[in-house]
N, C-alpha and C positions, 0 to 999 in steps of 0.2 A: 504494500500500500504506500502510495506517495505521501510524503510528509506534507502538512499544511503549508500553503504558499505564503509563508511568513519569513521575514528577515529579522535578525536579532542584534541588539547591542547588549552585551553582558558585562558584569563586573565580577571578577574572581578576587576574593580577599584572603589574606593569610589567616590561619586558624586562630591566631591570637585575637582577631577582631570579633570572635564569637564568644560571648560570655553568658552565664546564667542558663536558664532553661533552653533558650534558642541555641546556645553553644552545645548543650547536651544533645539536642536533637540533631544538630549538624554532625557531631562526632558519631552518633549512632548511625546516621545515614552513610557516613564514610566507612564505617565498619561493615555495613550491608553491601556496599558497592555503589559506585557512581553510575549515573545514566550517561550513555554515550551522547555527545552533542547532536549527532545526526539522527538519533532516535528520540530526541527531546520532544519534537512536535507531535509525533505519533503517540508518545507516552501521555502527554497532556491531553490530547484529543480523546484518548481512550478513557482517562480518568473522568473527564467532563461528561462524556457520553454515558458512562456507567452511572454517574450521579443522576443524570436526567432520566435514564430508564428506570432507575430505582425511586423515582418521584422525589429526588433530592435536587436542590439547585446547584450546589457546589461540591467539588471533590473533597475528600476527607483531609483533615489537617495533618497529613503525613509529610515530613520533610524529605525531599529528594534533592540531590545535588549533581552538579557537574564538577569535574576536577581537572586542573591543569598543573603542570610542574614548571617552575622557573629554572630548576636545576635539580640534581639528585637530592631527594629528600625534602625539597622546598615545595611543599604542596600548597596550592591555592584552591579555594572552594567557592563555587557559585550556587547558592541555594536557588531552586527554581521558584519558590514563593508562589506556587501554582494557585493555591486557594485564594490568596490575597489578590493576585492578578485577575483571577476569574471574577472575584467580587467586584473589582473596579470595572471590569468589562460589563458586568450585569448592571451596575449603576449607570454606566453610559447608555446602555440599551434602554433602561427604564426612562431615562431623561430625554431620549430622542425619538423613540419609535411610537407608532400609532397604538391606541388602546386595543384595537382588534388584533394586531400582530402580537402584542404582549399577552393577550388572553389565550392565543393559540399556542404560543411557544413556552410560556412559563409553566413549570410543573406544580407550582404553588401559587396562592393568591399574591397579587402584586405587593400589598403591604408586608406580607411575610417575606417575600423575595427581597424587598428593600432592606428590611431589618437584618436578614441573614447576610446580605452582601456588605452592609455597613459594618457588621461585626467582623467579617473576614478581613476587610481592609484595616480595621482598627487593631486587629491582632498583630499587625506589623509594629505597632507602637511607634516609637520615634525612628525606627529603621526605615530604609528605603528598599523597595523591591530591587533585586539584583539584575532583573531582566526587563528590557523594554522591547517591543516588537512592532513591526509594520507589515501591513498586508499588501501583497502583489507588487511590491517594489522595495528598494532600499532608499530611505530618505537621503537625498544628495548631500545635505550638510554633514551626514555621518562620515562621508569619505574624507572630510577635512581633518579627521582625527588620525588618519593612517597614511603610510607611505606605500606607493605602488609596488616597490621592490620587496616589501615584506609580505606580499600576498602569498597565501598557501593554497595549493590546489591538490585535491586528492580525487582519484577517479573511482576507486572502489573501497567503501561506498563513497559516492560522489559528494564532495564538500568543497566550499571556498570560504576562507576566513582569514582574518588578520588578528594579531595580538599586539598591544602596545602598552607600555607602562602608563599608569593612570596620570602621573605627573605630566608626561608628555601630551597625553590626550587633553588634559585640562588646559594646558598652555595653548595648544593648537586651536581648541574651541574658542578660547578668549580672543586670540589674535584674528581668527577668521571672522568672528562676530564684529570685531572692531573695523576690519577692512570693509566688510559688507555695509555696515551702517554708514561709514564715511563715504563709500562709493555711490550709495543710493540715498539721496536726500529724503525720499518719501518712505524710507524704512523698507524692511524686507522680511518676508516670512521665513527665509533661510536664517536670518540673524536671530529671529525669535526661537527657532529650533535649536540653534547653537547656544543661546542663553539658557534655555531650559535644560539642555544636555549638560552644560557646564555646571549648573546648579545641582543637578542630579549627581554628577561625578564628585562634587565637593563633599558629599555625604559619606564617602567611603574611605577606608584606610589608605594612607599615603603610599603604601607598598603594594597596592592592588594592581591588577592587570585588566585592561579593557579589551573586549573581543567583539569584533564586527563579523557577523556570520551571515552568509546568503541563505542559510536554512533551506527550506523547501523550494526556494526560487531557482536553485541550480537545475531542477528538473524541467524548467521552462526555458532554459538557455541551451542552445545546441553547442557542440564542442568547438566549432569554428568561431562562433561568437564569444564563447568563453575564453578562448585563447587570445582573441583580439580585444578583450575587455581591459580598458585602461582608465576606468572611472576615477580611481583615486588620483592618478596623474593628471587627468583633465580638470578635476576640481582644483588641484594645486595650481595648475596653469591659469585657470580662470581667476583664482584669488590673486595670483601674481600680476595678471593684467589689470585687475581692478585696483590693486595697490599702486600700480604705476600710472593710474589715471586713464587706462584704456578700457572705458566702459563698454564700447562696442565689441572689443576683443573678448571681454568677459562674457558678454551676452552670447557671442558665437560659440564659446566653449560650453555654455549652459545648454544651448540648442543641440550641440553634438551629443551631450549627455542624455538629453530628452529623447533624441533619435534612437539611442541605444536601448533605453529602458521602456520606451513607449510600446514596443511589441509585447513585452512582458506584461505590462499593465493591461494591454488590449486583450490578453487571453482571459482576463476576468470577465469581460463583456461577451466574449465568444464562447466561454465555457458553459 
């Protein structure tokens, strides 16, 4: 089964960042074994479907994790925070969809759904979710956090991802936001995304690692296109042009990026 067509931005923190009950849950999950990143989408979809079929709204509060290593014995952990993220998604659904659609889809009455979702989000406490996702595309501002040459590609199972120290990702987000706001007097949605991303990254340990992952989108991109994909380099070039005052050059770079990603987004409409 193909993974959901989501891309991901994740944060892996050192074990010392997890304390108290949440730390115990993370260590227990580590002992059970981590989820493979390429299996994450299917795993979360399965948990949510089981909850819905069982007339429950949200998956159980069981901690599951991804793991990466910065070096031998230097383990970093990314809790999936599936229940809290599902709760946030439910609240968004309740706030935006028509009453008829809510009545058809929700397995419980709307007031109960809202209470359950709010509790799930509140369970994170002061912590931030370690994963954010986007459907059918990669938000172009995310590419400002990474270098083209650091891209990793694996064919079996298929995966494309980057990892970067969080301090570098924070600095790049701040600089890119500044360049975009200075270059476009009327403001920019891309700058807002970078500001939100930077604020999110500020909530994690200074020794964390940030991961940008194409997730299930790799199954929508053919091998030739994947080999020619230079999205990170093009974002960097567009930012450089904008910093140098070449607004037209920056716009041309943005249009090239849109031309690459538009067929992927278009498959949502044709599917």
